C-alpha positions in Angstrom: -32.0 -41.8 316.3 -34.5 -42.0 313.5 -36.9 -44.9 313.3 -35.3 -46.2 310.1 -31.9 -46.2 311.8 -33.3 -48.2 314.8 -34.9 -50.7 312.4 -31.7 -51.2 310.5 -29.7 -51.6 313.7 -32.2 -54.2 314.9 -31.9 -56.1 311.6 -28.1 -56.1 311.9 -28.2 -57.3 315.6 -30.6 -60.1 314.7 -28.1 -61.7 312.4 -30.8 -63.4 310.3 -33.7 -62.2 308.2 -36.7 -60.8 310.1 -40.2 -59.8 309.2 -41.7 -56.4 310.1 -43.7 -57.8 313.0 -40.6 -59.2 314.7 -38.7 -56.0 314.2 -41.6 -54.1 315.8 -41.5 -56.5 318.7 -37.7 -56.2 319.1 -37.6 -52.4 319.0 -40.9 -51.6 320.6 -41.8 -49.3 317.7 -45.3 -49.4 316.2 -45.7 -51.8 313.3 -46.9 -49.0 310.9 -43.8 -47.0 311.6 -41.6 -50.0 311.1 -43.3 -50.6 307.7 -42.7 -47.0 306.7 -39.0 -47.2 307.7 -38.6 -50.5 305.8 -40.1 -48.9 302.7 -37.5 -46.1 302.9 -34.7 -48.6 303.5 -35.9 -50.7 300.5 -35.9 -47.6 298.3 -32.4 -46.7 299.4 -31.4 -50.3 298.7 -30.0 -50.8 302.2 -32.0 -53.9 302.9 -32.8 -57.0 300.9 -35.3 -59.8 301.0 -33.8 -63.3 300.9 -37.3 -64.8 301.1 -40.8 -63.5 301.0 -41.7 -61.1 303.8 -38.3 -61.4 305.5 -35.7 -58.7 305.3 -32.0 -58.3 306.2 -29.3 -55.6 306.0 -27.1 -55.8 302.9 
């Protein structure tokens, strides 16, 4: 599985908006990799931000 898929799956499982630090903690993936994956997911419009610095799957 790619990092972005793992990040998206973690967001879906959380059931509420999460920040990049929490996603890194949940998945065990390095924070920089999580940030890169989230940038890709944002560009693909797969995730959205209901409030500043918190993200969730659409």
